[in-house]
Backbone as a printed PyTorch tensor [residue, N CA C, xyz], in Angstrom:
tensor([[[ -2.7160,   8.1020,  -3.8920],
         [ -2.7290,   7.4930,  -2.5750],
         [ -1.3040,   7.4620,  -2.0360]],

        [[ -1.1500,   7.9370,  -0.8310],
         [  0.1620,   7.9540,  -0.2060],
         [  0.0710,   7.3010,   1.1720]],

        [[  0.5320,   6.0480,   1.2970],
         [  0.6600,   5.4920,   2.6470],
         [  1.8200,   6.2110,   3.3380]],

        [[  1.6020,   6.6800,   4.5510],
         [  2.6220,   7.4410,   5.2770],
         [  2.9110,   6.7580,   6.6080]],

        [[  4.1820,   6.6360,   6.9330],
         [  4.5870,   6.0700,   8.2240],
         [  4.9410,   7.2350,   9.1390]],

        [[  4.1050,   7.4270,  10.1620],
         [  4.2350,   8.5680,  11.0670],
         [  4.2700,   8.0570,  12.5010]],

        [[  5.3270,   8.3350,  13.2250],
         [  5.4220,   7.9670,  14.6460],
         [  5.0750,   6.4930,  14.8710]],

        [[  5.7240,   5.6030,  14.1320],
         [  5.5280,   4.1490,  14.2440],
         [  4.1020,   3.7160,  13.9200]],

        [[  3.4480,   4.4420,  13.0330],
         [  2.0540,   4.1440,  12.6930],
         [  1.8110,   4.4690,  11.2200]],

        [[  1.0790,   3.5960,  10.5210],
         [  0.7320,   3.8310,   9.1230],
         [ -0.6030,   4.5510,   9.0150]],

        [[ -0.6380,   5.5920,   8.1770],
         [ -1.8500,   6.3330,   7.8660],
         [ -1.9200,   6.4650,   6.3390]],

        [[ -3.0230,   7.0110,   5.8470],
         [ -3.1980,   7.1230,   4.4010],
         [ -3.6640,   8.5130,   4.0140]],

        [[ -3.0410,   9.0620,   2.9820],
         [ -3.4720,  10.3040,   2.3400],
         [ -3.9460,   9.9560,   0.9330]],

        [[ -5.1230,  10.4590,   0.5660],
         [ -5.6310,  10.2340,  -0.7830],
         [ -5.9250,  11.5980,  -1.3890]],

        [[ -5.2540,  11.8910,  -2.4950],
         [ -5.4540,  13.1740,  -3.1640],
         [ -6.6390,  13.1220,  -4.1060]],

        [[ -7.4440,  14.1640,  -4.0750],
         [ -8.5600,  14.3120,  -5.0010],
         [ -8.1720,  15.3970,  -5.9970]],

        [[ -7.7990,  14.9750,  -7.2110],
         [ -7.2900,  15.9150,  -8.2070],
         [ -8.3520,  16.8940,  -8.6770]],

        [[ -9.5980,  16.4150,  -8.8330],
         [-10.6660,  17.3240,  -9.2840],
         [-11.0180,  18.3400,  -8.2020]],

        [[-11.1550,  17.8680,  -6.9670],
         [-11.5460,  18.7560,  -5.8760],
         [-10.3940,  19.5260,  -5.2620]],

        [[ -9.1660,  19.1030,  -5.5890],
         [ -7.9490,  19.7450,  -5.0810],
         [ -7.9070,  19.7500,  -3.5490]],

        [[ -8.0660,  18.5620,  -2.9710],
         [ -7.9600,  18.3920,  -1.5240],
         [ -7.4300,  16.9930,  -1.2320]],

        [[ -7.0490,  16.7760,   0.0240],
         [ -6.5520,  15.4850,   0.5100],
         [ -7.5500,  14.8960,   1.4960]],

        [[ -7.7650,  13.5880,   1.4160],
         [ -8.5060,  12.8610,   2.4420],
         [ -7.4780,  12.1350,   3.2980]],

        [[ -7.6700,  12.1960,   4.6070],
         [ -6.7350,  11.5930,   5.5550],
         [ -7.4420,  10.4870,   6.3280]],

        [[ -6.8510,   9.2950,   6.3040],
         [ -7.4020,   8.1080,   6.9590],
         [ -6.4490,   7.6720,   8.0720]],

        [[ -6.9810,   7.4830,   9.2650],
         [ -6.1710,   7.0860,  10.4120],
         [ -6.9510,   6.0620,  11.2360]],

        [[ -6.4170,   4.8670,  11.3590],
         [ -7.1030,   3.7880,  12.0760],
         [ -6.9080,   3.8590,  13.5870]],

        [[ -6.0650,   4.7620,  14.0320],
         [ -5.8200,   4.9790,  15.4600],
         [ -5.7840,   6.5010,  15.6580]],

        [[ -6.9490,   7.1410,  15.5590],
         [ -6.9820,   8.6100,  15.4990],
         [ -6.1840,   9.2870,  16.6060]],

        [[ -5.2790,  10.1520,  16.1540],
         [ -4.4110,  10.8740,  17.0640],
         [ -3.8830,  12.1010,  16.3070]],

        [[ -4.0610,  13.2980,  16.8350],
         [ -3.5660,  14.4910,  16.1310],
         [ -2.0730,  14.4260,  15.8050]],

        [[ -1.3070,  13.7090,  16.5990],
         [  0.1240,  13.5790,  16.3430],
         [  0.3950,  12.9210,  14.9830]],

        [[ -0.5180,  12.0710,  14.5290],
         [ -0.3240,  11.3790,  13.2530],
         [ -0.4280,  12.3190,  12.0570]],

        [[ -0.9150,  13.5300,  12.2790],
         [ -1.0440,  14.5060,  11.1870],
         [  0.1730,  15.4200,  11.0790]],

        [[  1.1220,  15.2990,  11.9910],
         [  2.2180,  16.2710,  12.0730],
         [  3.1060,  16.3210,  10.8360]],

        [[  3.3460,  15.2100,  10.1860],
         [  4.2790,  15.2260,   9.0500],
         [  3.5930,  15.0350,   7.7040]],

        [[  2.2790,  15.2020,   7.6450],
         [  1.5750,  15.0110,   6.3790],
         [  2.0400,  15.9990,   5.3160]],

        [[  2.1620,  17.2650,   5.6870],
         [  2.6060,  18.2820,   4.7130],
         [  4.0070,  17.9610,   4.1900]],

        [[  4.8410,  17.4160,   5.0670],
         [  6.1890,  17.0240,   4.6490],
         [  6.1170,  15.9170,   3.5910]],

        [[  5.2220,  14.9460,   3.7940],
         [  5.0400,  13.8670,   2.8150],
         [  4.5110,  14.4160,   1.4900]],

        [[  3.5710,  15.3360,   1.5760],
         [  3.0100,  15.9400,   0.3620],
         [  4.0890,  16.7510,  -0.3570]],

        [[  4.8900,  17.4780,   0.3920],
         [  5.9770,  18.2730,  -0.1980],
         [  6.9740,  17.3600,  -0.9230]],

        [[  7.2940,  16.2350,  -0.3130],
         [  8.2030,  15.2840,  -0.9520],
         [  7.6110,  14.8060,  -2.2790]],

        [[  6.3100,  14.4700,  -2.2780],
         [  5.6570,  14.0290,  -3.5080],
         [  5.7010,  15.1400,  -4.5500]],

        [[  5.4180,  16.3560,  -4.1400],
         [  5.4420,  17.4970,  -5.0580],
         [  6.8280,  17.6530,  -5.6920]],

        [[  7.8640,  17.5760,  -4.8850],
         [  9.2300,  17.7470,  -5.3920],
         [  9.6400,  16.5820,  -6.2880]],

        [[  9.2080,  15.3900,  -5.9260],
         [  9.6310,  14.1870,  -6.6430],
         [  8.8750,  13.9880,  -7.9570]],

        [[  7.6170,  14.4000,  -8.0050],
         [  6.7680,  14.1200,  -9.1640],
         [  6.0920,  15.3590,  -9.7420]],

        [[  6.7080,  16.5030,  -9.6110],
         [  6.0760,  17.7580, -10.0430],
         [  5.6820,  17.7350, -11.5130]],

        [[  6.4090,  16.9910, -12.3480],
         [  6.1230,  16.9900, -13.7870],
         [  4.7810,  16.3340, -14.1190]],

        [[  4.2240,  15.5360, -13.2210],
         [  2.9520,  14.8690, -13.5070],
         [  1.8060,  15.3580, -12.6280]],

        [[  2.0770,  16.2780, -11.7230],
         [  1.0480,  16.7630, -10.8000],
         [  0.4360,  18.0670, -11.2990]],

        [[ -0.8450,  18.2880, -10.9590],
         [ -1.5360,  19.4910, -11.4490],
         [ -1.2420,  20.7250, -10.5990]],

        [[ -0.0690,  21.2620, -10.7170],
         [  0.2760,  22.4620,  -9.9560],
         [  0.6890,  22.1570,  -8.5320]],

        [[  0.4650,  23.1370,  -7.6740],
         [  0.9080,  23.0520,  -6.2780],
         [ -0.1040,  22.2670,  -5.4430]],

        [[  0.2910,  21.1010,  -4.9590],
         [ -0.6060,  20.2520,  -4.1560],
         [ -0.3440,  20.4100,  -2.6650]],

        [[  0.6810,  21.1710,  -2.3170],
         [  1.1010,  21.2700,  -0.9150],
         [  0.0610,  21.9820,  -0.0480]],

        [[ -0.5880,  22.9890,  -0.5760],
         [ -1.5320,  23.7700,   0.2260],
         [ -2.9850,  23.3080,   0.1190]],

        [[ -3.2120,  22.1760,  -0.5500],
         [ -4.5760,  21.6600,  -0.5930],
         [ -5.0350,  21.3750,   0.8300]],

        [[ -6.3170,  21.6140,   1.1420],
         [ -6.8100,  21.2910,   2.4880],
         [ -6.7950,  19.7810,   2.7260]],

        [[ -6.6120,  19.4180,   3.9830],
         [ -6.6250,  18.0040,   4.3780],
         [ -7.9030,  17.7550,   5.1680]],

        [[ -8.7400,  16.8570,   4.6390],
         [ -9.9900,  16.4810,   5.3030],
         [ -9.7720,  15.1900,   6.0820]],

        [[ -9.9920,  15.2240,   7.3760],
         [ -9.8810,  14.0240,   8.2060],
         [-11.1710,  13.2400,   8.0360]],

        [[-11.0740,  12.0080,   7.5670],
         [-12.2510,  11.1630,   7.3490],
         [-12.7460,  10.6500,   8.6950]],

        [[-13.9950,  10.9230,   8.9740],
         [-14.6110,  10.5350,  10.2470],
         [-15.4050,   9.2400,  10.0720]],

        [[-15.6250,   8.5510,  11.1860],
         [-16.4660,   7.3560,  11.1820],
         [-15.8160,   6.1210,  10.6050]],

        [[-14.4990,   6.1440,  10.4750],
         [-13.7770,   4.9920,   9.9370],
         [-13.7670,   3.8330,  10.9370]],

        [[-13.6880,   2.5960,  10.4380],
         [-13.4030,   1.5070,  11.3590],
         [-11.9870,   1.7030,  11.9070]],

        [[-11.7880,   1.4510,  13.1890],
         [-10.4810,   1.6740,  13.8080],
         [ -9.9580,   0.3860,  14.4100]],

        [[ -8.6670,   0.3310,  14.5550],
         [ -8.0160,  -0.8610,  15.0960],
         [ -8.1560,  -0.9090,  16.6030]],

        [[ -8.1080,  -2.1440,  17.1350],
         [ -8.2220,  -2.3140,  18.5880],
         [ -6.9310,  -2.8690,  19.1810]],

        [[ -5.8260,  -2.6870,  18.4450],
         [ -4.5140,  -3.1150,  18.9340],
         [ -3.4520,  -2.1780,  18.3560]],

        [[ -2.1900,  -2.5150,  18.5610],
         [ -1.1050,  -1.6500,  18.0840],
         [ -0.4440,  -2.1480,  16.8060]],

        [[ -0.9710,  -3.2000,  16.1820],
         [ -0.2390,  -3.7540,  15.0520],
         [ -1.0300,  -3.9050,  13.7560]],

        [[ -2.2310,  -3.4470,  13.6600],
         [ -3.0060,  -3.6520,  12.4420],
         [ -3.0820,  -2.4280,  11.5320]],

        [[ -2.3340,  -1.3820,  11.8230],
         [ -2.4730,  -0.1400,  11.0570],
         [ -2.1720,  -0.3430,   9.5690]],

        [[ -1.1770,  -1.1530,   9.2360],
         [ -0.8520,  -1.3920,   7.8280],
         [ -1.9840,  -2.0920,   7.0990]],

        [[ -2.6260,  -3.0370,   7.7700],
         [ -3.7610,  -3.7420,   7.1710],
         [ -4.9150,  -2.7640,   6.9570]],

        [[ -5.1590,  -1.9060,   7.9490],
         [ -6.2190,  -0.9110,   7.7990],
         [ -5.9270,   0.0270,   6.6360]],

        [[ -4.6780,   0.4450,   6.4690],
         [ -4.3300,   1.3150,   5.3320],
         [ -4.6580,   0.6030,   4.0240]],

        [[ -4.3270,  -0.6750,   3.9240],
         [ -4.6510,  -1.4180,   2.6940],
         [ -6.1560,  -1.4920,   2.4690]],

        [[ -6.9140,  -1.7320,   3.5330],
         [ -8.3720,  -1.8040,   3.4140],
         [ -8.9650,  -0.4310,   3.0800]],

        [[ -8.4200,   0.6350,   3.6590],
         [ -8.8820,   1.9780,   3.3100],
         [ -8.6170,   2.2540,   1.8290]],

        [[ -7.4440,   1.8450,   1.3430],
         [ -7.1080,   2.0400,  -0.0670],
         [ -8.1110,   1.3010,  -0.9440]],

        [[ -8.3530,   0.0640,  -0.6000],
         [ -9.2940,  -0.7510,  -1.3710],
         [-10.6840,  -0.1030,  -1.3940]],

        [[-11.1740,   0.3200,  -0.2340],
         [-12.5050,   0.9160,  -0.1510],
         [-12.5660,   2.2600,  -0.8660]],

        [[-11.5100,   3.0510,  -0.7750],
         [-11.5460,   4.3850,  -1.3760],
         [-11.4830,   4.3290,  -2.9010]],

        [[-11.1230,   3.1840,  -3.4630],
         [-11.1140,   3.0410,  -4.9200],
         [-12.5180,   2.8560,  -5.4820]],

        [[-13.4770,   2.6070,  -4.6200],
         [-14.8600,   2.4460,  -5.0520],
         [-15.3800,   3.7610,  -5.6210]],

        [[-16.1570,   3.6700,  -6.6960],
         [-16.7390,   4.8710,  -7.2930],
         [-17.9020,   5.3890,  -6.4600]],

        [[-18.4660,   4.5260,  -5.6300],
         [-19.5960,   4.9100,  -4.7880],
         [-19.1000,   5.4760,  -3.4640]],

        [[-19.9630,   6.2310,  -2.8150],
         [-19.6700,   6.7400,  -1.4700],
         [-19.5080,   5.5400,  -0.5340]],

        [[-18.4450,   5.5230,   0.2410],
         [-18.1860,   4.4050,   1.1450],
         [-19.0030,   4.5770,   2.4220]],

        [[-19.7550,   3.5420,   2.7700],
         [-20.4840,   3.5220,   4.0340],
         [-19.5800,   2.8200,   5.0470]],

        [[-18.8470,   3.6070,   5.8220],
         [-17.8560,   3.0420,   6.7350],
         [-18.4870,   2.1870,   7.8240]],

        [[-19.7530,   2.4160,   8.1390],
         [-20.4300,   1.5850,   9.1420],
         [-20.5010,   0.1330,   8.6810]],

        [[-20.5870,  -0.0560,   7.3740],
         [-20.6120,  -1.4140,   6.8090],
         [-19.3240,  -2.1790,   7.1070]],

        [[-18.2520,  -1.4570,   7.3660],
         [-16.9470,  -2.0810,   7.5870],
         [-16.5460,  -2.0780,   9.0610]],

        [[-17.4740,  -1.8220,   9.9440],
         [-17.1560,  -1.7230,  11.3750],
         [-16.6590,  -3.0380,  11.9710]],

        [[-16.8630,  -4.1470,  11.2720],
         [-16.4190,  -5.4540,  11.7930],
         [-14.9700,  -5.7750,  11.4450]],

        [[-14.2770,  -4.8990,  10.7230],
         [-12.8910,  -5.1800,  10.3470],
         [-12.0130,  -5.6010,  11.5200]],

        [[-12.0630,  -4.9340,  12.6660],
         [-11.1740,  -5.3630,  13.7580],
         [-11.3700,  -6.8400,  14.1370]],

        [[-12.6050,  -7.2990,  14.1390],
         [-12.8690,  -8.7010,  14.4880],
         [-12.4900,  -9.6500,  13.3580]],

        [[-12.4590,  -9.1280,  12.1470],
         [-12.1860,  -9.9580,  10.9680],
         [-10.7020, -10.0000,  10.5880]],

        [[ -9.8320,  -9.4270,  11.3880],
         [ -8.4140,  -9.3390,  11.0360],
         [ -7.7750, -10.6860,  10.6890]],

        [[ -8.0320, -11.7790,  11.4100],
         [ -7.4210, -13.0480,  10.9960],
         [ -7.8130, -13.4360,   9.5650]],

        [[ -9.0730, -13.2740,   9.2080],
         [ -9.5230, -13.6090,   7.8490],
         [ -8.9090, -12.6520,   6.8320]],

        [[ -8.8910, -11.3540,   7.1520],
         [ -8.3300, -10.3620,   6.2300],
         [ -6.8490, -10.6400,   5.9950]],

        [[ -6.1200, -10.9530,   7.0590],
         [ -4.6920, -11.2860,   6.9110],
         [ -4.5080, -12.5190,   6.0270]],

        [[ -5.3420, -13.5320,   6.2380],
         [ -5.2540, -14.7570,   5.4280],
         [ -5.5420, -14.4580,   3.9580]],

        [[ -6.4990, -13.5760,   3.6770],
         [ -6.8010, -13.2070,   2.2960],
         [ -5.6240, -12.4800,   1.6480]],

        [[ -4.9780, -11.6200,   2.4020],
         [ -3.8170, -10.9020,   1.8700],
         [ -2.6830, -11.8760,   1.5620]],

        [[ -2.4140, -12.8000,   2.4840],
         [ -1.3650, -13.8050,   2.2610],
         [ -1.6900, -14.6370,   1.0240]],

        [[ -2.9410, -15.0800,   0.9000],
         [ -3.3400, -15.8870,  -0.2530],
         [ -3.1500, -15.1100,  -1.5570]],

        [[ -3.5300, -13.8300,  -1.5600],
         [ -3.3740, -13.0090,  -2.7660],
         [ -1.8980, -12.8230,  -3.1150]],

        [[ -1.0570, -12.5960,  -2.1090],
         [  0.3800, -12.4320,  -2.3600],
         [  0.9940, -13.7240,  -2.9010]],

        [[  0.6350, -14.8460,  -2.3020],
         [  1.1700, -16.1330,  -2.7680],
         [  0.7010, -16.4470,  -4.1780]],

        [[ -0.5590, -16.1420,  -4.4800],
         [ -1.0900, -16.3710,  -5.8100],
         [ -0.3470, -15.5000,  -6.8340]],

        [[ -0.1020, -14.2420,  -6.4920],
         [  0.6310, -13.3400,  -7.3760],
         [  2.0620, -13.8150,  -7.5660]],

        [[  2.7050, -14.2520,  -6.4750],
         [  4.0750, -14.7510,  -6.5570],
         [  4.1320, -15.9870,  -7.4430]],

        [[  3.1810, -16.8930,  -7.2620],
         [  3.1510, -18.1110,  -8.0720],
         [  2.9600, -17.7590,  -9.5450]],

        [[  2.0740, -16.8210,  -9.8370],
         [  1.8480, -16.4120, -11.2220],
         [  3.1120, -15.7920, -11.8140]],

        [[  3.8270, -14.9960, -11.0330],
         [  5.0440, -14.3740, -11.5540],
         [  6.1210, -15.4240, -11.8230]],

        [[  6.1690, -16.4830, -11.0090],
         [  7.1150, -17.5730, -11.2770],
         [  6.7690, -18.2790, -12.5750]],

        [[  5.4850, -18.5100, -12.8090],
         [  5.0740, -19.1660, -14.0480],
         [  5.4620, -18.3250, -15.2550]],

        [[  5.2540, -17.0170, -15.1670],
         [  5.6210, -16.1250, -16.2670],
         [  7.1300, -16.1270, -16.4530]],

        [[  7.8830, -16.0420, -15.3490],
         [  9.3470, -16.0560, -15.4370],
         [  9.8400, -17.3390, -16.0740]],

        [[  9.2720, -18.4560, -15.6570],
         [  9.6970, -19.7480, -16.1950],
         [  9.3870, -19.8510, -17.6810]],

        [[  8.2460, -19.3360, -18.1080],
         [  7.8670, -19.4000, -19.5130],
         [  8.7830, -18.5430, -20.3780]],

        [[  9.3890, -17.5140, -19.8030],
         [ 10.2290, -16.5880, -20.5690],
         [ 11.7070, -16.9610, -20.5730]],

        [[ 12.0770, -17.9990, -19.8350],
         [ 13.4960, -18.3660, -19.7690],
         [ 13.9550, -19.0020, -21.0780]],

        [[ 15.2160, -18.7820, -21.4560],
         [ 15.7500, -19.4140, -22.6660],
         [ 15.6760, -20.9310, -22.5450]],

        [[ 15.4430, -21.5880, -23.6550],
         [ 15.3760, -23.0610, -23.7640],
         [ 14.3670, -23.6710, -22.7980]],

        [[ 13.3900, -22.9050, -22.3790],
         [ 12.3310, -23.4420, -21.5370],
         [ 12.7860, -23.8910, -20.1700]],

        [[ 13.9230, -23.3500, -19.6840],
         [ 14.4310, -23.7420, -18.3700],
         [ 13.4690, -23.3750, -17.2560]],

        [[ 13.6540, -23.9570, -16.1100],
         [ 12.7920, -23.6740, -14.9580],
         [ 13.5970, -22.9120, -13.9230]],

        [[ 12.9810, -21.9120, -13.3160],
         [ 13.6390, -21.1280, -12.2870],
         [ 13.2640, -21.6820, -10.9230]],

        [[ 14.2610, -22.1430, -10.2040],
         [ 14.0430, -22.6350,  -8.8390],
         [ 14.3490, -21.4780,  -7.9150]],

        [[ 13.3210, -20.7710,  -7.4920],
         [ 13.4930, -19.5410,  -6.7140],
         [ 14.1380, -19.7850,  -5.3730]],

        [[ 14.1710, -21.0250,  -4.8880],
         [ 14.7400, -21.2970,  -3.5710],
         [ 16.2580, -21.4680,  -3.6250]],

        [[ 16.7820, -21.9010,  -4.7680],
         [ 18.1910, -22.2710,  -4.7920],
         [ 19.0360, -21.4450,  -5.7420]],

        [[ 19.0050, -21.7860,  -7.0050],
         [ 19.9570, -21.1710,  -7.9200],
         [ 19.2900, -20.6940,  -9.1930]],

        [[ 20.0130, -19.8350,  -9.9210],
         [ 19.5740, -19.4520, -11.2470],
         [ 19.7290, -20.6440, -12.1700]],

        [[ 18.9380, -20.7560, -13.2200],
         [ 19.1120, -21.8570, -14.1710],
         [ 20.4510, -21.7310, -14.8880]],

        [[ 20.9110, -22.8460, -15.4580],
         [ 22.2170, -22.8430, -16.1200],
         [ 22.2610, -21.8680, -17.2880]],

        [[ 21.1040, -21.6300, -17.9410],
         [ 21.0810, -20.7280, -19.0900],
         [ 21.4250, -19.2910, -18.6960]],

        [[ 21.2090, -18.9380, -17.4220],
         [ 21.4970, -17.5870, -16.9570],
         [ 22.6780, -17.6540, -16.0110]],

        [[ 23.7630, -17.0300, -16.3850],
         [ 24.9420, -17.0870, -15.5270],
         [ 24.8680, -16.0240, -14.4590]],

        [[ 25.2420, -16.3910, -13.2490],
         [ 25.3170, -15.4530, -12.1380],
         [ 26.6360, -14.6930, -12.2770]],

        [[ 26.5960, -13.3680, -12.1100],
         [ 27.8590, -12.6130, -12.1810],
         [ 28.8610, -13.1720, -11.1780]],

        [[ 30.1140, -13.2370, -11.5750],
         [ 31.1460, -13.7840, -10.7270],
         [ 31.2220, -13.0540,  -9.3980]],

        [[ 31.2540, -13.8190,  -8.3180],
         [ 31.3700, -13.2490,  -6.9900],
         [ 30.0480, -12.8630,  -6.3400]],

        [[ 28.9310, -12.9660,  -7.0980],
         [ 27.6480, -12.5810,  -6.4780],
         [ 27.1480, -13.7320,  -5.6060]],

        [[ 26.5680, -13.4200,  -4.4600],
         [ 26.1270, -14.4630,  -3.5350],
         [ 24.8700, -15.1730,  -4.0220]],

        [[ 24.6650, -16.3660,  -3.5370],
         [ 23.4060, -17.0740,  -3.8090],
         [ 22.2890, -16.3460,  -3.0910]],

        [[ 21.0850, -16.3570,  -3.6760],
         [ 19.9570, -15.6870,  -3.0130],
         [ 19.5770, -16.3760,  -1.7210]]])
């Protein structure tokens, strides 16, 4: 999965290794959003060639039709996340089932914030449990006394 930022808009490319093709997801369909996809794929090929199955640059790109689309100029990133989530399903995605996403954006945003905060809180608990002498990490202010800040480094 490659989230791509094209012309101030987020889109998604999903590679199918078995079928040797790309699926392209765009919540604000516009041919201009496809202009730099090959460039993104080429970058991935150059950067990760040791783990990729041969040449992925010339794989065909299938534009996914019938996707739920955004009704404003600022939800493209959320749609990319939702497309990623849906495309991970082993079953064929029925995009009509998700046609209410534009109306559900406040709830979807709240769910994302809750998940991020929950993950952040869990990472703090893990960090605190791993500190020497059981110290507590106050993420808002300073490092604990057990961990010295390099001289001259600014406070977070």
